[in-house]
C-alpha positions in Angstrom: 100.9 110.4 115.0 97.4 109.0 115.8 98.3 105.6 114.8 101.6 105.6 116.9 100.3 107.1 119.9 96.7 105.1 120.1 97.9 101.7 118.4 95.7 98.7 119.9 97.1 95.3 119.3 93.6 93.7 120.0 91.6 95.6 117.5 92.2 95.9 113.7 89.1 98.2 113.5 90.6 100.6 116.1 93.8 100.9 114.0 92.1 101.2 110.7 88.7 102.4 109.7 88.2 103.8 113.4 91.5 105.5 113.2 90.6 107.3 109.8 87.2 108.5 111.5 88.7 109.9 114.5 91.2 111.8 112.5 88.7 113.4 110.1 86.5 114.3 113.4 89.2 116.7 114.0 88.6 118.5 110.7 85.7 120.5 109.4 84.5 119.4 106.3 85.3 121.2 103.5 88.5 122.4 101.5 90.9 120.5 104.1 88.8 117.6 104.4 86.6 115.4 101.8 84.8 112.2 102.9 84.9 109.8 99.9 82.1 107.0 99.5 82.9 103.5 100.1 83.2 102.9 96.2 86.7 104.9 96.4 88.5 102.3 98.5 86.3 99.3 99.2 84.4 98.9 96.0 83.9 95.2 96.5 82.4 93.8 99.8 84.4 91.4 101.5 81.7 88.6 101.4 81.6 88.9 97.6 85.3 89.5 96.7 86.0 85.5 95.8 83.3 85.6 93.2 85.5 88.4 91.2 88.3 86.1 91.2 86.2 83.8 88.8 85.1 84.1 85.1 81.6 84.1 85.7 78.7 86.6 85.3 80.3 88.7 82.7 77.8 91.4 82.8 78.0 92.1 86.4 81.7 92.2 86.5 81.8 94.6 83.5 79.5 96.9 85.5 81.6 96.7 88.6 84.6 97.4 86.4 83.1 100.4 84.8 81.9 101.7 88.1 85.3 101.1 89.5 87.2 103.3 86.5 85.1 106.1 87.4 85.1 105.9 90.9 87.8 103.6 92.7 91.4 105.1 93.7 92.5 102.2 95.9 91.4 98.4 95.8 91.3 96.3 99.4 91.6 92.8 98.5 90.9 91.5 101.6 93.8 89.3 101.9 92.6 87.1 104.4 89.9 85.6 102.2 91.9 86.3 98.8 95.3 85.1 99.5 95.0 81.8 98.0 93.1 82.8 95.2 94.2 82.9 91.7 92.4 85.2 89.4 90.9 83.5 86.2 91.5 85.3 82.9 88.6 87.5 82.1 87.8 87.8 85.4 87.5 91.3 87.4 90.3 90.8 89.5 92.5 89.7 86.3 91.8 92.8 84.6 92.5 95.0 88.1 95.7 93.0 88.6 97.0 93.4 84.9 96.1 97.1 84.2 96.7 98.6 87.8 98.9 96.5 90.1 101.9 99.0 91.0 104.1 96.2 92.6 103.1 92.8 91.2 106.2 92.5 89.7 108.0 92.8 93.2 105.9 90.6 94.9 105.4 87.8 92.7 106.6 84.3 93.3 108.0 83.8 89.7 110.4 86.7 89.8 
């Protein structure tokens, strides 16, 4: 309801993260509202996401992979930055897509 009644075409933030903040502010924290850490949905900062499409720095990629396995529920891919990137075998994003992508078969270009 909040999204539909307050939508602003000129503000991604207002319709996204700020929307969640507005709605969450209406509920007391506790049984009905649990605020999760950034790692739960945005485990990789937009400025660093491209490096995880490459098979480099395997120690760092393993650390992030292990942390995501324990703490991440959903992964935001930062499509504006990553839409033309192809994950290299061995990269973190290759592992994520091959282990957890729910609709990859529906959206792939080869079938």
